[in-house]
DRENMITI-829302 format. One record per residue (C-alpha): x, y, z; residue in one letter. Coordinates in steps of 0.02 Angstrom, whole numbers, always signed. Layout:
<site><x>X</x><y>Y</y><z>Z</z><type>A</type></site>
...
//
This chain:
<site><x>+4831</x><y>+4318</y><z>+2915</z><type>M</type></site>
<site><x>+5039</x><y>+4297</y><z>+2902</z><type>K</type></site>
<site><x>+5165</x><y>+4271</y><z>+3050</z><type>F</type></site>
<site><x>+5305</x><y>+4362</y><z>+3043</z><type>D</type></site>
<site><x>+5449</x><y>+4251</y><z>+3116</z><type>K</type></site>
<site><x>+5565</x><y>+4361</y><z>+3148</z><type>K</type></site>
<site><x>+5450</x><y>+4435</y><z>+3290</z><type>K</type></site>
<site><x>+5385</x><y>+4234</y><z>+3338</z><type>M</type></site>
<site><x>+5522</x><y>+4180</y><z>+3369</z><type>G</type></site>
<site><x>+5616</x><y>+4287</y><z>+3529</z><type>P</type></site>
<site><x>+5402</x><y>+4280</y><z>+3592</z><type>M</type></site>
<site><x>+5413</x><y>+4096</y><z>+3586</z><type>L</type></site>
<site><x>+5590</x><y>+4076</y><z>+3655</z><type>T</type></site>
<site><x>+5542</x><y>+4179</y><z>+3818</z><type>G</type></site>
<site><x>+5367</x><y>+4120</y><z>+3846</z><type>S</type></site>
<site><x>+5460</x><y>+3929</y><z>+3874</z><type>V</type></site>
<site><x>+5512</x><y>+3929</y><z>+4035</z><type>V</type></site>
<site><x>+5355</x><y>+4055</y><z>+4107</z><type>P</type></site>
<site><x>+5243</x><y>+3894</y><z>+4022</z><type>L</type></site>
<site><x>+5330</x><y>+3787</y><z>+4104</z><type>M</type></site>
<site><x>+5319</x><y>+3841</y><z>+4280</z><type>F</type></site>
<site><x>+5144</x><y>+3861</y><z>+4209</z><type>L</type></site>
<site><x>+5100</x><y>+3700</y><z>+4171</z><type>I</type></site>
<site><x>+5188</x><y>+3615</y><z>+4330</z><type>I</type></site>
<site><x>+5087</x><y>+3738</y><z>+4460</z><type>S</type></site>
<site><x>+4929</x><y>+3707</y><z>+4373</z><type>I</type></site>
<site><x>+4934</x><y>+3510</y><z>+4371</z><type>I</type></site>
<site><x>+5031</x><y>+3524</y><z>+4553</z><type>A</type></site>
<site><x>+4915</x><y>+3632</y><z>+4647</z><type>I</type></site>
<site><x>+4746</x><y>+3510</y><z>+4650</z><type>P</type></site>
<site><x>+4858</x><y>+3371</y><z>+4696</z><type>L</type></site>
<site><x>+4918</x><y>+3472</y><z>+4826</z><type>S</type></site>
<site><x>+4771</x><y>+3478</y><z>+4923</z><type>Q</type></site>
<site><x>+4812</x><y>+3659</y><z>+4992</z><type>Y</type></site>
<site><x>+4640</x><y>+3796</y><z>+4992</z><type>S</type></site>
<site><x>+4625</x><y>+3944</y><z>+4901</z><type>G</type></site>
<site><x>+4644</x><y>+4069</y><z>+5049</z><type>N</type></site>
<site><x>+4829</x><y>+3971</y><z>+5105</z><type>Y</type></site>
<site><x>+4887</x><y>+4000</y><z>+4940</z><type>L</type></site>
<site><x>+4843</x><y>+4174</y><z>+4918</z><type>V</type></site>
<site><x>+4923</x><y>+4193</y><z>+5084</z><type>N</type></site>
<site><x>+5088</x><y>+4093</y><z>+5051</z><type>Q</type></site>
<site><x>+5119</x><y>+4166</y><z>+4871</z><type>I</type></site>
<site><x>+5101</x><y>+4361</y><z>+4952</z><type>I</type></site>
<site><x>+5228</x><y>+4324</y><z>+5080</z><type>T</type></site>
<site><x>+5362</x><y>+4261</y><z>+4952</z><type>R</type></site>
<site><x>+5317</x><y>+4406</y><z>+4831</z><type>L</type></site>
<site><x>+5343</x><y>+4521</y><z>+4993</z><type>V</type></site>
<site><x>+5498</x><y>+4423</y><z>+5034</z><type>R</type></site>
<site><x>+5610</x><y>+4392</y><z>+4884</z><type>N</type></site>
<site><x>+5544</x><y>+4501</y><z>+4781</z><type>S</type></site>
<site><x>+5672</x><y>+4652</y><z>+4820</z><type>F</type></site>
<site><x>+5828</x><y>+4519</y><z>+4807</z><type>L</type></site>
<site><x>+5746</x><y>+4473</y><z>+4618</z><type>V</type></site>
<site><x>+5738</x><y>+4656</y><z>+4554</z><type>L</type></site>
<site><x>+5914</x><y>+4687</y><z>+4620</z><type>A</type></site>
<site><x>+5973</x><y>+4594</y><z>+4466</z><type>L</type></site>
<site><x>+5890</x><y>+4711</y><z>+4349</z><type>L</type></site>
<site><x>+6035</x><y>+4839</y><z>+4310</z><type>L</type></site>
<site><x>+6162</x><y>+4710</y><z>+4270</z><type>P</type></site>
<site><x>+6059</x><y>+4651</y><z>+4138</z><type>V</type></site>
<site><x>+6037</x><y>+4791</y><z>+4061</z><type>M</type></site>
<site><x>+6226</x><y>+4824</y><z>+4069</z><type>A</type></site>
<site><x>+6248</x><y>+4676</y><z>+3995</z><type>G</type></site>
<site><x>+6343</x><y>+4610</y><z>+4132</z><type>M</type></site>
<site><x>+6206</x><y>+4445</y><z>+4119</z><type>G</type></site>
<site><x>+6145</x><y>+4377</y><z>+4305</z><type>I</type></site>
<site><x>+6242</x><y>+4456</y><z>+4448</z><type>N</type></site>
<site><x>+6264</x><y>+4312</y><z>+4558</z><type>F</type></site>
<site><x>+6389</x><y>+4439</y><z>+4651</z><type>G</type></site>
<site><x>+6224</x><y>+4486</y><z>+4735</z><type>M</type></site>
<site><x>+6277</x><y>+4364</y><z>+4886</z><type>V</type></site>
<site><x>+6415</x><y>+4510</y><z>+4900</z><type>L</type></site>
<site><x>+6272</x><y>+4633</y><z>+4929</z><type>G</type></site>
<site><x>+6152</x><y>+4491</y><z>+5053</z><type>A</type></site>
<site><x>+6329</x><y>+4454</y><z>+5138</z><type>I</type></site>
<site><x>+6342</x><y>+4656</y><z>+5195</z><type>A</type></site>
<site><x>+6154</x><y>+4675</y><z>+5247</z><type>G</type></site>
<site><x>+6170</x><y>+4501</y><z>+5365</z><type>Q</type></site>
<site><x>+6318</x><y>+4594</y><z>+5456</z><type>I</type></site>
<site><x>+6230</x><y>+4743</y><z>+5456</z><type>G</type></site>
<site><x>+6115</x><y>+4657</y><z>+5543</z><type>L</type></site>
<site><x>+6190</x><y>+4564</y><z>+5672</z><type>I</type></site>
<site><x>+6254</x><y>+4718</y><z>+5719</z><type>F</type></site>
<site><x>+6109</x><y>+4777</y><z>+5787</z><type>I</type></site>
<site><x>+6041</x><y>+4636</y><z>+5868</z><type>T</type></site>
<site><x>+6210</x><y>+4646</y><z>+5965</z><type>D</type></site>
<site><x>+6138</x><y>+4819</y><z>+6006</z><type>W</type></site>
<site><x>+5950</x><y>+4783</y><z>+6046</z><type>G</type></site>
<site><x>+5863</x><y>+4881</y><z>+5941</z><type>I</type></site>
<site><x>+5690</x><y>+4820</y><z>+5872</z><type>T</type></site>
<site><x>+5573</x><y>+4891</y><z>+5733</z><type>G</type></site>
<site><x>+5589</x><y>+4951</y><z>+5595</z><type>A</type></site>
<site><x>+5701</x><y>+5061</y><z>+5645</z><type>P</type></site>
<site><x>+5807</x><y>+4952</y><z>+5678</z><type>G</type></site>
<site><x>+5815</x><y>+4897</y><z>+5493</z><type>L</type></site>
<site><x>+5841</x><y>+5080</y><z>+5445</z><type>I</type></site>
<site><x>+5993</x><y>+5064</y><z>+5534</z><type>L</type></site>
<site><x>+6058</x><y>+4895</y><z>+5481</z><type>A</type></site>
<site><x>+6036</x><y>+4973</y><z>+5318</z><type>A</type></site>
<site><x>+6139</x><y>+5143</y><z>+5352</z><type>L</type></site>
<site><x>+6261</x><y>+5013</y><z>+5450</z><type>V</type></site>
<site><x>+6273</x><y>+4873</y><z>+5275</z><type>A</type></site>
<site><x>+6259</x><y>+5041</y><z>+5145</z><type>T</type></site>
<site><x>+6438</x><y>+5066</y><z>+5134</z><type>P</type></site>
<site><x>+6485</x><y>+4884</y><z>+5153</z><type>I</type></site>
<site><x>+6398</x><y>+4833</y><z>+5021</z><type>A</type></site>
<site><x>+6441</x><y>+5002</y><z>+4898</z><type>M</type></site>
<site><x>+6642</x><y>+4917</y><z>+4955</z><type>G</type></site>
<site><x>+6611</x><y>+4756</y><z>+4904</z><type>L</type></site>
<site><x>+6504</x><y>+4816</y><z>+4757</z><type>G</type></site>
<site><x>+6672</x><y>+4913</y><z>+4685</z><type>Y</type></site>
<site><x>+6791</x><y>+4760</y><z>+4747</z><type>F</type></site>
<site><x>+6668</x><y>+4656</y><z>+4623</z><type>G</type></site>
<site><x>+6651</x><y>+4781</y><z>+4491</z><type>G</type></site>
<site><x>+6844</x><y>+4760</y><z>+4435</z><type>L</type></site>
<site><x>+6856</x><y>+4584</y><z>+4442</z><type>I</type></site>
<site><x>+6696</x><y>+4568</y><z>+4325</z><type>L</type></site>
<site><x>+6778</x><y>+4702</y><z>+4206</z><type>N</type></site>
<site><x>+6935</x><y>+4581</y><z>+4221</z><type>K</type></site>
<site><x>+6828</x><y>+4436</y><z>+4157</z><type>A</type></site>
<site><x>+6707</x><y>+4508</y><z>+3999</z><type>K</type></site>
<site><x>+6618</x><y>+4404</y><z>+3952</z><type>G</type></site>
<site><x>+6631</x><y>+4265</y><z>+4091</z><type>R</type></site>
<site><x>+6546</x><y>+4383</y><z>+4226</z><type>E</type></site>
<site><x>+6414</x><y>+4279</y><z>+4255</z><type>M</type></site>
<site><x>+6534</x><y>+4126</y><z>+4335</z><type>I</type></site>
<site><x>+6657</x><y>+4245</y><z>+4386</z><type>T</type></site>
<site><x>+6517</x><y>+4306</y><z>+4500</z><type>S</type></site>
<site><x>+6470</x><y>+4159</y><z>+4568</z><type>M</type></site>
<site><x>+6660</x><y>+4098</y><z>+4625</z><type>I</type></site>
<site><x>+6697</x><y>+4292</y><z>+4691</z><type>L</type></site>
<site><x>+6527</x><y>+4282</y><z>+4806</z><type>G</type></site>
<site><x>+6610</x><y>+4087</y><z>+4876</z><type>F</type></site>
<site><x>+6769</x><y>+4189</y><z>+4905</z><type>F</type></site>
<site><x>+6690</x><y>+4342</y><z>+5011</z><type>I</type></site>
<site><x>+6582</x><y>+4223</y><z>+5082</z><type>A</type></site>
<site><x>+6745</x><y>+4115</y><z>+5142</z><type>G</type></site>
<site><x>+6789</x><y>+4314</y><z>+5219</z><type>I</type></site>
<site><x>+6651</x><y>+4341</y><z>+5308</z><type>Y</type></site>
<site><x>+6644</x><y>+4177</y><z>+5379</z><type>Q</type></site>
<site><x>+6819</x><y>+4211</y><z>+5461</z><type>F</type></site>
<site><x>+6765</x><y>+4375</y><z>+5520</z><type>F</type></site>
<site><x>+6626</x><y>+4315</y><z>+5617</z><type>L</type></site>
<site><x>+6713</x><y>+4157</y><z>+5699</z><type>L</type></site>
<site><x>+6854</x><y>+4211</y><z>+5753</z><type>Y</type></site>
<site><x>+6853</x><y>+4409</y><z>+5723</z><type>L</type></site>
<site><x>+6692</x><y>+4456</y><z>+5833</z><type>C</type></site>
<site><x>+6684</x><y>+4416</y><z>+6002</z><type>G</type></site>
<site><x>+6868</x><y>+4447</y><z>+6008</z><type>S</type></site>
<site><x>+6942</x><y>+4586</y><z>+5934</z><type>I</type></site>
<site><x>+6764</x><y>+4659</y><z>+5886</z><type>I</type></site>
<site><x>+6663</x><y>+4667</y><z>+6035</z><type>P</type></site>
<site><x>+6479</x><y>+4608</y><z>+6086</z><type>F</type></site>
<site><x>+6349</x><y>+4670</y><z>+6222</z><type>K</type></site>
<site><x>+6259</x><y>+4522</y><z>+6197</z><type>T</type></site>
<site><x>+6346</x><y>+4352</y><z>+6262</z><type>N</type></site>
<site><x>+6168</x><y>+4270</y><z>+6194</z><type>G</type></site>
<site><x>+6239</x><y>+4308</y><z>+6025</z><type>M</type></site>
<site><x>+6441</x><y>+4222</y><z>+6075</z><type>I</type></site>
<site><x>+6489</x><y>+4066</y><z>+6060</z><type>L</type></site>
<site><x>+6504</x><y>+3948</y><z>+6210</z><type>S</type></site>
<site><x>+6723</x><y>+3982</y><z>+6175</z><type>R</type></site>
<site><x>+6685</x><y>+4164</y><z>+6222</z><type>G</type></site>
<site><x>+6715</x><y>+4196</y><z>+6032</z><type>Y</type></site>
<site><x>+6615</x><y>+4192</y><z>+5864</z><type>G</type></site>
<site><x>+6434</x><y>+4212</y><z>+5817</z><type>V</type></site>
<site><x>+6329</x><y>+4086</y><z>+5864</z><type>R</type></site>
<site><x>+6263</x><y>+3989</y><z>+5664</z><type>N</type></site>
<site><x>+6068</x><y>+4043</y><z>+5710</z><type>A</type></site>
<site><x>+6009</x><y>+4222</y><z>+5774</z><type>L</type></site>
<site><x>+5832</x><y>+4255</y><z>+5822</z><type>T</type></site>
<site><x>+5812</x><y>+4434</y><z>+5756</z><type>L</type></site>
<site><x>+5739</x><y>+4587</y><z>+5856</z><type>K</type></site>
<site><x>+5672</x><y>+4664</y><z>+5693</z><type>V</type></site>
<site><x>+5565</x><y>+4511</y><z>+5635</z><type>A</type></site>
<site><x>+5415</x><y>+4601</y><z>+5527</z><type>K</type></site>
<site><x>+5466</x><y>+4748</y><z>+5551</z><type>G</type></site>
<site><x>+5441</x><y>+4806</y><z>+5381</z><type>F</type></site>
<site><x>+5271</x><y>+4721</y><z>+5403</z><type>D</type></site>
<site><x>+5206</x><y>+4747</y><z>+5531</z><type>N</type></site>
<site><x>+5233</x><y>+4948</y><z>+5460</z><type>L</type></site>
<site><x>+5042</x><y>+4943</y><z>+5369</z><type>L</type></site>
<site><x>+4980</x><y>+4768</y><z>+5394</z><type>L</type></site>
<site><x>+4773</x><y>+4755</y><z>+5328</z><type>I</type></site>
<site><x>+4694</x><y>+4589</y><z>+5340</z><type>K</type></site>
<site><x>+4566</x><y>+4533</y><z>+5218</z><type>I</type></site>
<site><x>+4476</x><y>+4383</y><z>+5283</z><type>G</type></site>
<site><x>+4618</x><y>+4239</y><z>+5326</z><type>E</type></site>
<site><x>+4703</x><y>+4336</y><z>+5186</z><type>I</type></site>
<site><x>+4864</x><y>+4480</y><z>+5273</z><type>G</type></site>
<site><x>+4950</x><y>+4607</y><z>+5159</z><type>I</type></site>
<site><x>+5081</x><y>+4710</y><z>+5236</z><type>P</type></site>
<site><x>+5055</x><y>+4867</y><z>+5097</z><type>V</type></site>
<site><x>+5190</x><y>+4924</y><z>+5200</z><type>G</type></site>
<site><x>+5323</x><y>+4820</y><z>+5116</z><type>T</type></site>
<site><x>+5237</x><y>+4811</y><z>+4963</z><type>F</type></site>
<site><x>+5271</x><y>+4993</y><z>+4986</z><type>M</type></site>
<site><x>+5447</x><y>+4982</y><z>+4982</z><type>I</type></site>
<site><x>+5457</x><y>+4853</y><z>+4838</z><type>I</type></site>
<site><x>+5348</x><y>+4977</y><z>+4746</z><type>A</type></site>
<site><x>+5489</x><y>+5092</y><z>+4769</z><type>L</type></site>
<site><x>+5648</x><y>+5008</y><z>+4689</z><type>I</type></site>
<site><x>+5490</x><y>+4989</y><z>+4536</z><type>C</type></site>
<site><x>+5505</x><y>+5156</y><z>+4534</z><type>I</type></site>
<site><x>+5675</x><y>+5191</y><z>+4536</z><type>F</type></site>
<site><x>+5715</x><y>+5067</y><z>+4430</z><type>T</type></site>
<site><x>+5600</x><y>+5149</y><z>+4263</z><type>V</type></site>
<site><x>+5657</x><y>+5298</y><z>+4324</z><type>W</type></site>
<site><x>+5828</x><y>+5237</y><z>+4305</z><type>F</type></site>
<site><x>+5838</x><y>+5207</y><z>+4122</z><type>K</type></site>
<site><x>+5795</x><y>+5377</y><z>+4079</z><type>K</type></site>
<site><x>+5928</x><y>+5450</y><z>+4186</z><type>T</type></site>
<site><x>+6104</x><y>+5489</y><z>+4083</z><type>K</type></site>
<site><x>+6179</x><y>+5329</y><z>+4165</z><type>L</type></site>
<site><x>+6049</x><y>+5215</y><z>+4137</z><type>G</type></site>
<site><x>+6040</x><y>+5259</y><z>+3972</z><type>Q</type></site>
<site><x>+6265</x><y>+5232</y><z>+3969</z><type>D</type></site>
<site><x>+6209</x><y>+5066</y><z>+4026</z><type>M</type></site>
<site><x>+6107</x><y>+5024</y><z>+3902</z><type>R</type></site>
<site><x>+6207</x><y>+5078</y><z>+3779</z><type>A</type></site>
<site><x>+6359</x><y>+4961</y><z>+3856</z><type>V</type></site>
<site><x>+6245</x><y>+4829</y><z>+3871</z><type>G</type></site>
<site><x>+6205</x><y>+4839</y><z>+3679</z><type>F</type></site>
<site><x>+6388</x><y>+4849</y><z>+3606</z><type>D</type></site>
<site><x>+6525</x><y>+4913</y><z>+3740</z><type>M</type></site>
<site><x>+6650</x><y>+4948</y><z>+3597</z><type>K</type></site>
<site><x>+6526</x><y>+5077</y><z>+3489</z><type>V</type></site>
<site><x>+6483</x><y>+5147</y><z>+3659</z><type>S</type></site>
<site><x>+6667</x><y>+5166</y><z>+3689</z><type>D</type></site>
<site><x>+6689</x><y>+5240</y><z>+3542</z><type>T</type></site>
<site><x>+6553</x><y>+5373</y><z>+3565</z><type>A</type></site>
<site><x>+6671</x><y>+5421</y><z>+3728</z><type>G</type></site>
<site><x>+6570</x><y>+5335</y><z>+3898</z><type>I</type></site>
<site><x>+6687</x><y>+5277</y><z>+4016</z><type>A</type></site>
<site><x>+6624</x><y>+5083</y><z>+4005</z><type>V</type></site>
<site><x>+6745</x><y>+4994</y><z>+4154</z><type>D</type></site>
<site><x>+6680</x><y>+5133</y><z>+4254</z><type>K</type></site>
<site><x>+6476</x><y>+5119</y><z>+4187</z><type>T</type></site>
<site><x>+6478</x><y>+4924</y><z>+4219</z><type>R</type></site>
<site><x>+6561</x><y>+4961</y><z>+4380</z><type>I</type></site>
<site><x>+6425</x><y>+5087</y><z>+4439</z><type>Q</type></site>
<site><x>+6296</x><y>+4951</y><z>+4383</z><type>S</type></site>
<site><x>+6364</x><y>+4834</y><z>+4502</z><type>I</type></site>
<site><x>+6385</x><y>+4941</y><z>+4657</z><type>V</type></site>
<site><x>+6217</x><y>+4985</y><z>+4636</z><type>I</type></site>
<site><x>+6162</x><y>+4799</y><z>+4602</z><type>S</type></site>
<site><x>+6245</x><y>+4755</y><z>+4780</z><type>T</type></site>
<site><x>+6185</x><y>+4896</y><z>+4867</z><type>V</type></site>
<site><x>+6000</x><y>+4850</y><z>+4829</z><type>L</type></site>
<site><x>+6026</x><y>+4656</y><z>+4870</z><type>A</type></site>
<site><x>+6086</x><y>+4716</y><z>+5047</z><type>C</type></site>
<site><x>+5929</x><y>+4787</y><z>+5064</z><type>Y</type></site>
<site><x>+5832</x><y>+4655</y><z>+4988</z><type>G</type></site>
<site><x>+5939</x><y>+4540</y><z>+5093</z><type>Q</type></site>
<site><x>+5854</x><y>+4622</y><z>+5253</z><type>I</type></site>
<site><x>+5677</x><y>+4656</y><z>+5168</z><type>I</type></site>
<site><x>+5700</x><y>+4451</y><z>+5160</z><type>Y</type></site>
<site><x>+5777</x><y>+4401</y><z>+5347</z><type>L</type></site>
<site><x>+5647</x><y>+4527</y><z>+5433</z><type>Q</type></site>
<site><x>+5486</x><y>+4429</y><z>+5353</z><type>N</type></site>
<site><x>+5582</x><y>+4267</y><z>+5408</z><type>I</type></site>
<site><x>+5627</x><y>+4303</y><z>+5587</z><type>G</type></site>
<site><x>+5776</x><y>+4232</y><z>+5614</z><type>T</type></site>
<site><x>+5951</x><y>+4214</y><z>+5534</z><type>L</type></site>
<site><x>+6042</x><y>+4086</y><z>+5478</z><type>N</type></site>
<site><x>+6214</x><y>+4159</y><z>+5521</z><type>T</type></site>
<site><x>+6329</x><y>+4047</y><z>+5419</z><type>Y</type></site>
<site><x>+6224</x><y>+3993</y><z>+5281</z><type>N</type></site>
<site><x>+6082</x><y>+4138</y><z>+5258</z><type>G</type></site>
<site><x>+6155</x><y>+4208</y><z>+5109</z><type>A</type></site>
<site><x>+6202</x><y>+4043</y><z>+5000</z><type>D</type></site>
<site><x>+6076</x><y>+4022</y><z>+4912</z><type>Q</type></site>
<site><x>+6015</x><y>+4197</y><z>+4873</z><type>A</type></site>
<site><x>+6082</x><y>+4228</y><z>+4716</z><type>A</type></site>
<site><x>+6029</x><y>+4063</y><z>+4631</z><type>L</type></site>
<site><x>+5855</x><y>+4076</y><z>+4705</z><type>F</type></site>
<site><x>+5825</x><y>+4285</y><z>+4657</z><type>A</type></site>
<site><x>+5909</x><y>+4200</y><z>+4455</z><type>A</type></site>
<site><x>+5776</x><y>+4064</y><z>+4444</z><type>A</type></site>
<site><x>+5649</x><y>+4168</y><z>+4494</z><type>S</type></site>
<site><x>+5681</x><y>+4310</y><z>+4371</z><type>L</type></site>
<site><x>+5749</x><y>+4169</y><z>+4226</z><type>L</type></site>
<site><x>+5567</x><y>+4092</y><z>+4276</z><type>V</type></site>
<site><x>+5462</x><y>+4273</y><z>+4221</z><type>G</type></site>
<site><x>+5543</x><y>+4259</y><z>+4038</z><type>G</type></site>
<site><x>+5690</x><y>+4340</y><z>+4080</z><type>A</type></site>
<site><x>+5868</x><y>+4333</y><z>+3981</z><type>T</type></site>
<site><x>+6055</x><y>+4369</y><z>+4011</z><type>V</type></site>
<site><x>+6027</x><y>+4474</y><z>+3889</z><type>A</type></site>
<site><x>+5849</x><y>+4555</y><z>+3950</z><type>R</type></site>
<site><x>+5749</x><y>+4562</y><z>+4111</z><type>A</type></site>
<site><x>+5607</x><y>+4691</y><z>+4172</z><type>T</type></site>
<site><x>+5500</x><y>+4709</y><z>+4327</z><type>I</type></site>
<site><x>+5366</x><y>+4633</y><z>+4241</z><type>S</type></site>
<site><x>+5470</x><y>+4484</y><z>+4250</z><type>N</type></site>
<site><x>+5532</x><y>+4499</y><z>+4421</z><type>A</type></site>
<site><x>+5375</x><y>+4493</y><z>+4502</z><type>I</type></site>
<site><x>+5301</x><y>+4366</y><z>+4370</z><type>I</type></site>
<site><x>+5438</x><y>+4243</y><z>+4389</z><type>G</type></site>
<site><x>+5441</x><y>+4251</y><z>+4602</z><type>T</type></site>
<site><x>+5249</x><y>+4218</y><z>+4607</z><type>S</type></site>
<site><x>+5273</x><y>+4064</y><z>+4456</z><type>L</type></site>
<site><x>+5421</x><y>+3983</y><z>+4528</z><type>F</type></site>
<site><x>+5374</x><y>+3989</y><z>+4724</z><type>H</type></site>
<site><x>+5219</x><y>+3933</y><z>+4668</z><type>L</type></site>
<site><x>+5301</x><y>+3797</y><z>+4622</z><type>M</type></site>
<site><x>+5394</x><y>+3779</y><z>+4793</z><type>F</type></site>
<site><x>+5235</x><y>+3773</y><z>+4891</z><type>I</type></site>
<site><x>+5158</x><y>+3649</y><z>+4773</z><type>V</type></site>
<site><x>+5272</x><y>+3528</y><z>+4746</z><type>M</type></site>
<site><x>+5324</x><y>+3438</y><z>+4906</z><type>P</type></site>
<site><x>+5132</x><y>+3412</y><z>+4969</z><type>M</type></site>
<site><x>+5094</x><y>+3362</y><z>+4768</z><type>A</type></site>
<site><x>+5224</x><y>+3234</y><z>+4779</z><type>G</type></site>
<site><x>+5191</x><y>+3179</y><z>+4966</z><type>K</type></site>
<site><x>+4997</x><y>+3146</y><z>+4902</z><type>Y</type></site>
<site><x>+5055</x><y>+3060</y><z>+4737</z><type>I</type></site>
<site><x>+5220</x><y>+2927</y><z>+4804</z><type>T</type></site>
<site><x>+5186</x><y>+2952</y><z>+4995</z><type>G</type></site>
<site><x>+5353</x><y>+3053</y><z>+5011</z><type>S</type></site>
<site><x>+5365</x><y>+3243</y><z>+5020</z><type>A</type></site>
<site><x>+5546</x><y>+3210</y><z>+5008</z><type>M</type></site>
<site><x>+5495</x><y>+3155</y><z>+4806</z><type>I</type></site>
<site><x>+5430</x><y>+3341</y><z>+4798</z><type>G</type></site>
<site><x>+5582</x><y>+3418</y><z>+4885</z><type>E</type></site>
<site><x>+5675</x><y>+3331</y><z>+4764</z><type>Y</type></site>
<site><x>+5599</x><y>+3371</y><z>+4622</z><type>F</type></site>
<site><x>+5568</x><y>+3555</y><z>+4659</z><type>R</type></site>
<site><x>+5783</x><y>+3572</y><z>+4691</z><type>M</type></site>
<site><x>+5828</x><y>+3481</y><z>+4527</z><type>F</type></site>
<site><x>+5689</x><y>+3628</y><z>+4428</z><type>I</type></site>
<site><x>+5761</x><y>+3768</y><z>+4536</z><type>S</type></site>
<site><x>+5945</x><y>+3708</y><z>+4462</z><type>Y</type></site>
<site><x>+5884</x><y>+3672</y><z>+4298</z><type>G</type></site>
<site><x>+5766</x><y>+3822</y><z>+4246</z><type>V</type></site>
<site><x>+5923</x><y>+3915</y><z>+4249</z><type>V</type></site>
<site><x>+6030</x><y>+3802</y><z>+4135</z><type>T</type></site>
<site><x>+5883</x><y>+3783</y><z>+4021</z><type>L</type></site>
<site><x>+5872</x><y>+3966</y><z>+4007</z><type>A</type></site>
<site><x>+6068</x><y>+4014</y><z>+3970</z><type>L</type></site>
<site><x>+6038</x><y>+3871</y><z>+3846</z><type>I</type></site>
<site><x>+5891</x><y>+3950</y><z>+3753</z><type>L</type></site>
<site><x>+5983</x><y>+4126</y><z>+3768</z><type>H</type></site>
<site><x>+6143</x><y>+4038</y><z>+3672</z><type>S</type></site>
<site><x>+6035</x><y>+3932</y><z>+3565</z><type>W</type></site>
<site><x>+5940</x><y>+4085</y><z>+3517</z><type>K</type></site>
<site><x>+6091</x><y>+4198</y><z>+3506</z><type>R</type></site>
<site><x>+6168</x><y>+4073</y><z>+3379</z><type>Q</type></site>
<site><x>+6006</x><y>+4087</y><z>+3286</z><type>K</type></site>
<site><x>+6005</x><y>+4294</y><z>+3278</z><type>D</type></site>
<site><x>+6194</x><y>+4286</y><z>+3217</z><type>K</type></site>
<site><x>+6143</x><y>+4169</y><z>+3075</z><type>E</type></site>
<site><x>+6013</x><y>+4246</y><z>+3028</z><type>M</type></site>
<site><x>+6120</x><y>+4409</y><z>+3015</z><type>E</type></site>
<site><x>+6234</x><y>+4326</y><z>+2905</z><type>R</type></site>
<site><x>+6100</x><y>+4251</y><z>+2799</z><type>T</type></site>
<site><x>+5997</x><y>+4427</y><z>+2754</z><type>S</type></site>
<site><x>+6192</x><y>+4502</y><z>+2744</z><type>F</type></site>
<site><x>+6217</x><y>+4350</y><z>+2598</z><type>R</type></site>
<site><x>+6073</x><y>+4417</y><z>+2533</z><type>L</type></site>
<site><x>+6128</x><y>+4622</y><z>+2515</z><type>D</type></site>
<site><x>+6265</x><y>+4560</y><z>+2448</z><type>I</type></site>
<site><x>+6209</x><y>+4459</y><z>+2305</z><type>G</type></site>
<site><x>+6069</x><y>+4584</y><z>+2269</z><type>K</type></site>
<site><x>+6203</x><y>+4720</y><z>+2252</z><type>N</type></site>
<site><x>+6310</x><y>+4613</y><z>+2171</z><type>G</type></site>
<site><x>+6170</x><y>+4591</y><z>+2033</z><type>G</type></site>
<site><x>+6167</x><y>+4763</y><z>+1988</z><type>K</type></site>
//
């Protein structure tokens, strides 16, 4: 049986990170001494909490813009929506829907602004979107610290700092579990929030459908080759902006789903790690900065958060300190992004070398005729 090196190379490259995480988790699970029911419950909770945010990254990857670290802009918009409906006292699923409605125009505006900036930084979209996230986070903090309660009135005094303006550092959300409790099924000790899973299924269906639309096909073409797409009459810059706007709006909804599951809002730092953990989850599933699928997102979220669950306790039983496991999982979460980017760069370089070799061979054959 002959192995095709051209097919085996990409397959092995795409499997390195998922296999590494799977091996780490298999070793750590028995060491953590967690029960099977507890682990299943935790994985279901993490899937419900994080999957939507990870799936929001797919369209910019398809459009050739890499990992959208600027999804923080969408997360910030979602938090603004939640802060306002908490002040208005609206609870449950209706409150979450209203928060999404309030946040959507903010997310669209921020996404459009982000798209314009990224079009000025073609080829450097990921680092630019990351810095852009820090910039908007500063404006967001200024908005909450100085405008809320002074220029923008708040009805709920308990949300405002003692000085009379500025939102408190932590808020208890009145919409906690609003989607999770819509249709909650218990199987023994395991709770399955079917309502939230249905919402996640909707974004999966939307993504599959969107890829088949004219705009989806344009995004794929732009991601493959911007120059060829421009020659073919596709508005490249406009298409790239649209991919970022959609991703930012989806990230806004993802952050709302994430926070309703947790039940509390870290007002000023709640969105900081959203992009990093979502990107790490996607890359753990075998995605690259050039290609990502729904299965990469779901598998990656499961593997990444399984390691997050078991490593602190495994570290505690091995070394006597849970902090060792905590340090290790933070090291892995940052390291996996680095590893995936290195592998992608290496693969791209190898592909170019193979293309050059093939080109030389073709010239040699044609010259010998």
